[in-house]
C-alpha positions in Angstrom: -7.0 -5.5 9.9 -8.0 -5.0 6.5 -6.4 -3.9 3.2 -7.5 -1.9 0.3 -6.5 -0.3 -2.8 -7.6 3.0 -4.5 -9.2 2.1 -8.1 -10.9 5.7 -8.1 -9.1 8.4 -9.8 -8.6 9.7 -6.3 -9.9 9.3 -2.8 -10.3 12.0 -0.7 -8.8 11.8 2.9 -10.7 13.6 5.6 -10.1 14.7 9.1 -13.3 13.5 10.4 -15.7 10.9 9.4 -18.2 13.3 7.8 -18.6 14.6 4.2 -18.1 18.4 5.3 -14.8 17.7 7.2 -11.6 19.2 6.0 -9.8 17.2 3.2 -6.3 16.6 4.6 -4.8 14.4 1.8 -5.9 12.2 -1.3 -4.8 8.8 -2.3 -4.2 8.4 -6.1 -5.1 5.2 -8.3 -3.1 2.5 -7.4 -2.3 3.5 -3.8 -2.7 0.8 -1.1 -3.7 1.3 2.4 -4.4 -0.4 5.6 -8.0 0.1 7.3 -7.4 0.8 10.9 -10.9 1.5 12.2 -14.6 1.3 10.7 -17.5 3.2 11.4 -20.8 3.1 9.7 -20.0 4.6 6.2 -16.5 5.5 7.1 -12.9 4.1 7.0 -10.2 5.2 9.0 -7.0 4.4 7.0 -3.2 4.7 6.7 -1.9 5.5 3.3 1.0 3.0 2.6 3.0 5.3 0.8 3.7 8.0 3.5 1.8 6.6 6.6 -0.8 9.4 6.5 -4.0 9.0 8.2 -7.4 9.9 7.5 -11.0 9.1 7.0 -12.6 8.1 3.6 -15.9 6.9 2.3 -16.1 3.2 2.6 -17.7 2.9 -0.9 -14.5 4.3 -2.5 -12.3 1.5 -1.0 -11.4 -1.6 -3.2 -11.0 -4.2 -0.2 -8.0 -6.8 -0.8 -7.3 -10.1 0.9 -3.9 -10.0 2.7 -2.2 -12.1 -0.2 -3.6 -9.6 -2.9 -2.4 -6.6 -0.6 1.0 -8.2 -0.3 1.4 -8.6 -3.9 0.4 -5.0 -4.9 2.9 -3.7 -2.0 5.9 -6.0 -3.3 5.3 -4.6 -6.9 4.6 -1.1 -5.9 8.4 0.2 -6.8 8.2 -1.2 -10.4 4.7 0.1 -11.0 4.4 2.2 -14.0 3.7 5.9 -13.4 1.1 7.9 -15.5 2.9 10.8 -16.6 0.5 13.4 -18.3 -1.8 15.7 -16.3 -5.1 14.0 -17.2 -4.6 10.2 -18.6 -7.8 9.0 -20.4 -8.8 5.5 -19.3 -11.4 3.0 -20.1 -12.7 0.8 -17.4 -14.8 -2.3 -18.2 -16.4 -4.1 -15.2 -19.4 -6.3 -15.0 -20.2 -5.9 -18.5 -20.3 -2.0 -18.3 -17.7 0.2 -19.9 -17.1 4.0 -19.4 -14.3 6.5 -19.7 -12.3 8.4 -17.0 -9.4 10.3 -16.5 -6.4 9.4 -14.0 -4.2 11.8 -12.6 -0.3 12.2 -13.2 1.4 10.3 -10.8 -0.9 7.4 -10.6 0.3 3.9 -10.4 -0.7 1.1 -12.8 0.1 -2.6 -12.4 -0.2 -5.7 -14.5 0.3 -4.1 -18.0 -0.1 -6.8 -20.7 2.0 -7.2 -23.8 -0.4 -4.8 -25.7 1.0 -2.0 -23.7 -2.6 -0.6 -23.3 -4.5 -3.0 -21.2 -4.0 -3.9 -17.5 -6.3 -6.0 -15.2 -6.7 -4.9 -11.3 -9.2 -6.9 -9.3 -11.0 -8.5 -12.0 -11.6 -4.9 -13.7 -10.2 -4.2 -17.1 -8.6 -0.8 -17.9 -7.1 0.5 -21.1 -5.1 3.2 -21.3 -3.1 4.9 -24.5 0.7 3.9 -24.7 3.1 6.6 -24.2 0.9 8.1 -21.1 3.1 6.2 -18.7 6.7 6.0 -17.8 8.9 3.4 -15.6 9.9 5.3 -12.4 13.3 6.6 -12.6 15.7 6.2 -9.6 17.6 9.3 -8.6 20.7 7.3 -7.3 21.1 5.9 -11.0 21.3 9.3 -12.6 23.4 12.4 -12.6 22.2 15.3 -10.5 21.8 17.5 -13.7 19.9 14.5 -15.6 17.6 14.2 -12.7 16.6 17.9 -12.0 16.2 18.4 -15.8 13.8 15.2 -15.6 11.6 16.4 -12.6 11.4 20.2 -13.9 10.3 18.6 -17.3 7.5 16.4 -15.4 6.5 19.4 -13.2 6.1 21.8 -16.0 3.5 19.6 -17.5 1.2 20.6 -14.6 1.5 24.6 -15.0 -1.5 26.4 -13.8 -3.1 23.3 -12.2 -5.0 25.3 -9.3 -4.4 25.1 -5.6 -6.5 22.7 -3.6 -5.9 22.2 0.0 -5.0 18.4 0.7 -4.7 18.0 -3.0 -1.9 15.9 -4.6 -3.2 15.1 -8.0 -3.5 17.2 -11.2 -7.1 17.8 -10.4 -5.9 20.3 -7.6 -2.5 20.4 -5.7 -1.5 21.9 -2.4 2.3 22.9 -2.1 3.7 19.7 -0.6 1.3 17.3 -2.5 3.0 18.6 -5.5 6.5 18.2 -4.3 5.6 14.8 -2.9 4.0 13.5 -6.0 6.9 14.9 -8.3 9.7 13.3 -6.3 7.6 9.9 -6.7 9.0 9.9 -10.5 12.6 9.7 -9.2 11.6 7.1 -6.6 12.2 9.5 -3.6 9.4 9.2 -0.9 8.8 12.4 0.8 6.5 13.1 3.7 3.3 14.5 3.1 3.4 18.1 4.8 6.0 20.7 3.9 7.1 20.9 7.6 8.1 17.1 7.5 9.5 17.4 4.1 11.9 20.3 5.7 13.2 17.7 8.2 14.5 15.6 5.5 17.3 16.0 3.1 20.7 18.1 3.4 20.8 21.8 4.0 22.1 23.9 1.3 22.9 27.8 1.3 21.0 30.1 -1.0 24.1 30.7 -3.2 24.6 27.1 -3.5 21.1 26.1 -4.5 20.6 24.1 -7.8 17.6 23.3 -10.0 15.8 20.2 -8.3 16.5 21.3 -4.6 13.3 22.2 -2.6 13.0 25.7 -0.8 10.9 26.0 2.2 9.0 29.3 3.4 7.0 30.4 6.6 7.2 32.7 9.6 8.7 32.6 12.9 10.6 29.4 11.8 7.4 27.7 11.2 7.3 26.0 7.7 4.3 26.5 5.9 5.2 26.4 2.0 7.7 24.7 -0.1 8.5 25.1 -3.8 11.1 23.4 -6.3 14.0 25.6 -7.3 14.2 25.9 -11.1 16.5 27.9 -13.2 17.4 31.3 -14.0 16.5 32.5 -10.2 13.1 31.1 -10.4 10.9 28.8 -8.1 8.3 26.5 -9.3 5.5 26.3 -6.5 1.7 26.1 -5.9 0.2 29.4 -4.7 -3.3 30.0 -6.2 -1.9 27.7 -9.1 1.3 26.1 -10.2 3.4 28.7 -11.6 7.0 30.3 -11.6 8.2 33.1 -9.4 11.5 34.7 -8.5 13.3 33.2 -5.9 15.6 35.7 -3.6 17.5 35.1 -0.5 14.5 36.8 1.4 11.8 34.6 0.0 9.5 34.4 -3.4 9.3 37.8 -5.1 5.7 38.2 -6.8 5.8 40.8 -9.8 2.0 41.1 -9.4 2.2 42.1 -5.7 5.4 43.7 -6.1 6.1 42.1 -2.7 7.3 39.3 -1.0 4.4 36.3 -1.1 6.5 33.9 1.2 9.8 34.4 3.4 12.6 31.9 3.2 13.4 29.6 6.1 15.9 27.3 4.3 16.8 24.8 1.2 17.4 21.2 1.2 18.6 18.9 -1.2 17.2 15.3 -1.6 19.4 13.7 -4.5 
């Protein structure tokens, strides 16, 4: 088996080994993964963070030795997280230097004493300080502090557009948003909304608090998720990341003057 890491701003994961295939998810900068199968120009991989499978263009992977891979995996929980929607970065490799942007939720390793430079696989990266944070642990925070923290992080992404399969600030789907958001408090959520619904503790609507996740769909099938906010609101990705009214029946959309999503249940994760 081969091992690799994402050193691109993101890598699309596709349902089939072809460029025209549906994007089922993404990997962010700093994500490690296992290469399960190889075809000409394509790798079938498993993302370590959530066990999700998909096909990627082989050129986007940075292959690691088993020792390098184990070092990154061991250090992954302590890796710093980029907190701004778009984090400017300077990449220098083989005498060539260029600017790029990394997404909110990307992981960086090996930051040196300057606070702005880190090396990964012989490549130098420079990132402004104050664009990254240490991942918090929900278990070490009060519920109030934890919910306030993740909602502050989430609101940095207001108006980011919907993108099927997206988990980054370049484009998000509903469960990609909640999964990456909970990375900031050390809680690993499954990739899809229906999988996330199977986790956590059920909460009645009248007992819901900011930071809980509300799930929606039809005929008992979960197809949408959002974060319960304050003042009877929900923060979710539908067209773009925004607030709507949360009611026992579902999400009330003022523009439509109708429900856009129907409630299935609420879950608490911290």
